[in-house]
N, C-alpha and C positions, 0 to 999 in steps of 0.2 A: 652684668647682661640680665641676670634674673630681674633686677629692678626695672631695667629698661623695658624689656618686654611685658612686664606686668603693668607698667605705665602706659604703654602703647595700646595694650589690650583694653585698659580702662578708657583711654581716648576713643578708640574704635567703637567700643559699646556705646559710649556716650553719644558719638556722632550718629551711630545707627538709631538710637533712641530719639535724637532730635529730628532726624530724617523721617521717621515713621510719623512724628507728631505733626509734620508739615503737610500731611496728606488731607487736612480738613478742606472743606470746600473754599475755593476762591474764584474770582474771575476779574479780568481786566476791566478798565473803563476808559472811554474816549469821549471827549466833548468836541463837537464840530461848531465852527462859525464859518459860514460860507456866503459869499456874494457872487451872484451869476449874472451876466448880461447876455440874453439871447437875441440874436438876429433871426427873425421868423421867415426872411427870405433866403438866406444862404443855409439855414439850419445849423449855423455855427454859434458857439458861444465861448466867452472867456469866463474863467472862474478863479476865485481866490478863497483859499482855506487856511484857517488857523485851526489847527488840531492839538488839543491838549490830552496827552496820554498818560495815564497812572498805570504803573506796574505793580499790581497787586500779587504778583506770583512771588514764590521763594527764588526765583531764578534771576541772574543778571543777563540783560539782553543786549548783545553786541550789534544786532541788525533787525530791521523791521522790512514788512512785505506790504505793499498795497495792491488792492484789485484795481485793474483798469478795464472793467468788462466791456465797454464799447469797443475794445481793439478786437473783440471776437468776430466783428462783422467786417471782415477783411478777406480777400481771397488769399487762401493758403493758411488761414488760421486753423487752430485745433478743432474748433468747432465746425469749420468748413470741411476739414479732412475727415473728421469722424462722421459727419452727416453723409459723405460721399463714399464712406466704406462699410457703414453699418448695413446689415442685411434688410432692415425695415427702417429707412430714414423717415424722420417726422416730415410730413407733407409741406408744413409751414416753413421748412428750412430746405430740404433736398439739396439741390444744386444752386440755390439763389445766392448764397454768399459768394460763390466762385465767379458769379457774373456781375458782380457790383463794380460800377465805375468809380473813379476817385471822388466824384461829386456825391456819391451814394453811400460809401462806406462809413462806419463808425470809427471814431478814434478818441483818444485822451492822450494829449502830449504835454507831459510836465515841462514848464519852462523854468521854474525856479523851486528849489526845495532846500530849506534850511532847518537846522535844529538848534534852538535857542539863540538864533540869530547867525549861526555859522553855516555856511554852505555844506552840503552833503554830496557824496559821490552816489550814483544810482545808476541802474541799468534797466530798460524796458525789455522784458522777456515775454513776448506775447501778450497776455492779459495780466501779467504780474510785473510790478515794479519791484526791484530788489535794491535795498537801500543799506548802505554800510554806514554806521553811527560813527561820529566822531567822539562821542561821549557814551559809555555805556549806560543803560538806564538800570539803576540798582533796584533791588526789591523795596518796594514801598515809596519809590521816587516817582516824580512827574517831570515830563519834558514837553516842550512846545514845538510843533512842526509847523513851518509855514509854507504853503505851496501855491503856485500859480499855474494854470494849465490852459491849453487851447484845446477845444473838443469840437467834434461834429456829430450831430444826430444821425445814425444810420437810417436807411430805408427801412421801415417796420418789417422785421422778419420773425424774431422770437423774443417776446415779451416787450422789449424796448423799441423805440424808433419813431419814425415820423409818418404820418400820412397812412395809417393802418386801413385795413379793407372797408371800414365803414367810415372813413373820411376824418376821423380824429387827428388833428394836426400833430400833436406832441404826446407820446406816452414816455415819460422820463423816468424809467426804472433802471437801477444800477448805473446811474449816470455820472457819478463823481468819483474821484479817487478815495477808495474805501479801504481803511486799515484793515489788514487780515487778523483774524482770531488767533490768540496764543491762549492756550490753556494747559490741562495737567498732562496731555498728550503732545505739547509742542505747538508748532506753528501750523496752521491750516491755510496754506497759500495755494489751494487748489485752482488749477487754470479753468477758466470758464469754457467747458466743452459742451455742456448741454443741460445740466441738471441745476440744482438750486443752490442755496446759499447758507453762510454761517457768518454772524457778525457779533461785534462788541456792544455791550450796553453802554449808553451814553445820552448826552443831552445835546439837541441840534437847535441851532440859530441860523435860519437860512433866509437870504434875501434874494429874490428873483426880480430882475428887471426885464420886462417884455412889453410889447406893443399893447396899447390901452384897450384894444377891441378884444383882447383874450381874456378868458375866464380860466382861472386856475384852481383845481381841486387836489388835495393830497393829504400827506401827513401833517400832524401838528395843529397848532391854533394860529389863526390869523391874527397878527398884532395890530393891524391898521385897517379895520374893515371900513370905518366912516371915509377914509381916504380912497379906498378901492372900490366900494360898491359891489357891483356884480352879485348882488343878492346877499352879501355877507353883512350889510348894515342893518341896524335895528329898524323895525317898521317906522315909517314916517321920518326916518332919518335921511337927509339928503347927502349925496356924495359931494366931497369937498372939492374935487377937482373935475374939470371939464374932461370929456371922454376924447382925448386926443394925445398924440405922442406916445411916451412910455409911462407905465406905472412901475413902482417897485413893490412888490409883495413880500411881506415880513412875517415868516412863520417860526414859531417855536414848538419844538416836539420834545417833551421831557422823558427820559428814561426809555428810549426806544433803541433798536439796534439796525435801523435803516431809515432812510427819508425817501420818499417817492411823490412825484407830482405828475399832473397830466394838464394839458392846456389846449384850449380851442377857441376859436372865434364865433363859434355858433353853438356854444353850450347852453342849455337851460340849467338853472341852478334852482333846485327845490330844497327846502329844510322840512324835516318832520321830527316831532318830539318822540325821542326814544324813552326807554326805561331808565329810572334812576338818574335822571337829569341829563341824559346823553342827547345831544342833538345829532340827528342822522341828516347828511347831506347826500343830495343825488345830483350828478352831472351827466347829462345826456344830450345828445344831438337833437336840434329843432327839426326833428323828423316826424310829420304826422303819423306815419306807420307805426311808430313805436310809443308815442306819447302815452296812450291809455295803459299800456303794459308797465311803463315806467312809474305812472301815478299809482297804479294798483300794487306795485311792488312795495312801496313806501310802508303801508301798515304791516305788510308781511315781514319786512326786515326788523320792524320793531318787535313782533311776535317772536321771530327767530331769536333776536337778542334776549327777550325774556327767558326763552327756554334755555339757552347756553348759560345764562346767569344763574338759573334755578339748578342746573344739572352739572355745572362744572364749578363756576365761581363768578362773582361780580366782575363785569368789564370795568377796568379801573380808570379810562380816560373819559372825557366829557364830549368827544365828538368821534364819529365814524363815518366815512365817505364811501359811497358806491359810485364809481366812475366808469363811464363808457370809454374804452380804450384797448391798448394791447391786442392779444391775438387769441384769447379764450377767456380764461380766469386765472388770476394770479394774485396772491395776497401780499400785502405790505403793511408797514407800520400805520395803524389808525385808518386804513383804507384799502380798497381793492380796485383793480382794473378788470373789467369784464367786457366781452363784446355784447352789444345791446340788441341787435336785430335777431330776437328769439321769440318763440312761443312763450306765453306766460309762464307756463309750468317749468320750462327750461330756464328762464330768467330768474325765477325764484330758486331753483335748484342750485344753479351756479353761484347765486348770491349767499345761500345757505352754506354752500361749501367754503366759499372764501371767507365768509365772516367767521366761521367755525375756526378757521386758521388763526384768527386773532387770539384764541386760547391755545390751540395746538400748532404752535410755532412762534407766533409773536409774543405770547406771554410765557410759554413753556418752550424755550428756545432750543430745541434740540440741534445737533449737527445734522443738517439735512443730506450732506454728502455721504455720511457714514450710517445714519439711522433714518433714512427717508421713510420707512414705514411707520415710525413713530409720529411723523408729521402728517403724511397723506393718509395713512391708515387710520389713525385715530380720528383725523378730521372727517373721513369718510363715514366712519361708525357714527359719530355723533350727529353729523348733518343728515345721515339717513334717518336716525331716530328722531330728529327734529322735524323733518319734512313728513314723516309719518303722522305727527301730530298737528303740525301747522296746517298742512294741506289735507288733512283727514283722509290719508290714503287707507288707514285701517289694514295694513299689512301685519299678518301674524308674526313675520319674521322680515324686518326691513333690510337686513343683511343677506337675503337669500341670493341676491345677484352677485355679491362679493364671494360667497361660498361658491357658486358656479364657476366664477372666474378662477378661483383658487383651485379647484379640482381639475379644471381644465389644464392648468399649468403643471400641476403635481403630477399628472398622468401623461404629460407631453414628452417626457424625456429631456426637455430643455430648461428645467428649472435650476436656478442658482440659490444658494443660501441668501437669506435677507441681510445677512452681515456683508454681503458684497457691496463694494464703494458703488455709488450711484452712477458713476461714469464707466464702470467696469462690466456692467451687464452686456451679454452678447447681442441682445435685441432690445428695442424700445418696447415691444410687447411684453418681454419677460420683466423688464423694469417695471413698467406700468401695473401689471397683475400683481407683482410682489409687493409693491409699494402701497398700492390702494386696496386691491382686493385682499390679499393675505394680511396686510396690516390691519384692515377692518376686522377680518375673522380672528386675529389675535385676541381683541377686545371681546367680540361676540362670543368666543369659545370659552375665553377666561370666565365669562358669565356661567357657562355650562359647568366649570370646574369648581368655582367658589360660591356660585349663587349670585343672582341679580342684585340683591340688597347690597351685598358685599362689593359688587363691581361698582354700583353706583357711589357707595361711601369711598371706594378707592380712587375714583376720578376726582371726587371733591377734595380728598386729602393730598392727592397728588398736586392739584392745582394750588391749594393753600401753602404747601411746603416748598414748591419749586418753581412759582410764578416769578418771573425777572430773573431767571437763572438759566443754566444750560444742562437740564438733566439728560442722563444717559439711560439705556435700557435697564441697567441694574438698578438705578434709583427708582424707576418706576416699580420694578417688580418687588423690591424690597417694601414699597408702601402697600402693595397688595398683600404681601405676607404678614406685615403688621396688622392690617386691617382685618384679614380672614383667618389668620392663624395657621394657614396652609405653609408648607415649604414648597416653593415654586421655581427653583433653579433648574429643575428638569424641564419645566414648561418653557422657560425663556431659552434654554440651551437647544432643545429639539426643534422648536418652532423657528427660531430665528438664526441660528448658527449652522444648521444642517439642513438636508432635504429629506430627512425621515419623514414617512407618512404614517397616518393613523388608518388601519383597517382592522376591525374587529368581526367576528362572524358568530353567528348561533351555529355551532358544529353539529350538535345532536341534541335530540329530544327523545327520551326513553321514559315510557309509562311502565309502572309496576303497581304492585298491591299498595306500597307505602306512599305513592305519590308520583311526581314526575321528576326524573333527573335532568338537569340541563348542563350541557357542556358548551362553554364558550371558548374562542380561540382567538389570540393575537396574532395576526398575521404581519401587520406593518410593525416597524421598528419603534415609532413613538408611542409611549405609554399614555393611558388615560384612564380615569375612573369610569365606572359603567353604571349607567341608568338602564334597567331593563324592565319594560312594562308588559305585563301579562293581562290577557282577557281570557275569562273562562267561558264555558259553554252556556252557563246561566247569565252571561253578559256582565258580570261583576269583574272589577278590575283591581289590580294592585301593582305595586312596583317593588323592585329589588335593587338596593344601591350597593355596589361593590367598589369600596374606597381602593384608591391606589396606595399602595404601602408607602412609597418614597414621598408622597405628598404629606403624610404624617397628620392628617386632619379628615374631618367628614364635613360635607356641606348640608345645610338645612334642606328639609324636604321641599323641593320647589313648588309642589302641588300638595299642601297640607290637608286638603280634603280626600285625598287618595291615600289609602294605607300603605306604608312603606316598611319594608324590612331591610335593615343594615346587615349585610353579610360580612364575613371576615374579608380582610384585606386580600388584594390580589398583588403579588410581587412580580416585577417586570420580567424577570428571568424565566418565570414559568410560561410557557406558551399556551397552555390551556387551564381553564378553571371550571370545575363541575361543583354543583350544589343540588340539593333536592328540595323541591317544593312539596311539603307534606300536606296530606288530606286526601279527601275524595274528589275534590273538584277536577273536572276534565279541562285541560288547556286547551282553548280554542286557537289562540294566536298569541304571539309575542314578538316585541320589537326593542332593539337597542336604539336608545336615545329616540324617543318620539318628538322631542323638541327640534330635532335637526340642528342643534348648535353644535354639535361635534363634527368636525370636519373630516369625516370618514370618506376615503375616496372610493369605496366600494360598498354602497349602501345596498345593493341587492342581496348580500349576504347577512344583512342586519336583522331580517325577519324570519319568522316561522308561522306558517299557516296563513299568510297574506298574499294577495296579489300585489305586485310591484306597479308603481305608477309609470 
């Protein structure tokens, strides 16, 4: 028995060791070949799909799940129910789904599904297709699924659909049976209720047959431009086919996690030379009221891409398309759909935001349902910085609007942690501020903690190490730690997993013969290092930096021309901190964080001897 238990212990220890060693990063792969035949009169289409799935996980898979997103646009769907029960429904949705007729709804109906040639059992459950496998997919193995389906494009309500408010015929987003993601957390077969997406990296080969009058823009590279024409052919190259009947457009999109297209019979198609050999495509309605803005948008888009290349990393594909369609602005692989009847500044702004998503979502492909703030917030931050330069806005703090939005939410009594699943927010406003504004402040405030140069370096290294992967919040913060030398677990935890707030005050200023004794107080639960700026009666200035003990590091002086004194660390558990400014100079005023990069919810107690704005 002693020998038996000793052997068992050895086996268990060995097993644990192996299990721990399997925690290195992996991700699944899926390759799609699809053929679509679209009827533009009925808005119905038939699809064929050959999907090759490679299981790079250490797990044996006995079932798979597909997303059938168009099924959300049916009366009684989860999207419909949620829109009619949430306190502040999205005006684009509201009760519209509940009123759709059979000819207006969306659907995807599988008619055939096989695995390696053998028919499979499956069940449609709302927007999810649940599939039981005949043959398990072993670690490292690949399998082929063959599917055929019938579908109908819904009336344009949210992101996808036909005949949007600006008259674009087809906004084809999330239009095909899409295999759900499986990662270290398991399957992510989230129903389509209202938020965004998570997909598997792979290669797409897509053929779309549609009436010859229609022009298509979207993901990937067109393989038959001379045959199609529509502005894709080379200069002086004639279209090989007469313009009648139907054309088949053949696109290839390598190493993406989605495929999107839009089509209209009245599109203007322009191209513009972008940086690094990228061709920028612009598709917009032949509307005299918007032509000038869309022409002027083109060089600005190139400038924006230059900014993102320099401040994040190089855009790796050779085309990007800005397409009029959809219901606002939404990012997709190698393209975006935006509404186009806008003032010029708005048109550039929405393009800046959606183009930035090509980095923060389509190349750094976080799970948007779980970490929506990394997607929307990081994009809001970098697009705000880009707009400040490209549009010469000259704003000292391009993120000031995000700070105002965050403080409003944090003091409303309605805030939920950023770790809340995107569909579980009690209000759309709460989701929006948390994802966009608080997400942007996460980066802007990190600049305050570690310094601007270190933040810039962090963003570039994050892209270099995690492009074409699925990074998590921990992956980002570990990069920031390596770059800056700071310990930042406290920052990630308090900001994203709690609703703790930052509130520091200048509690007391006492003058004595030896100098000035300053007492600061931490009122909020979230810790921060402190920059205190002091102005004397002779108008001279200096700063005092109080490092946060748990951060285990000190940032460089953000204003090298200003004298700075580094004081002893402040440990979080102590609610107050006192120090003395030696000398005979009389203090005129002082302020905590003159940069306004720290998201203190009550700036009124951050000053001494100054009038509040």
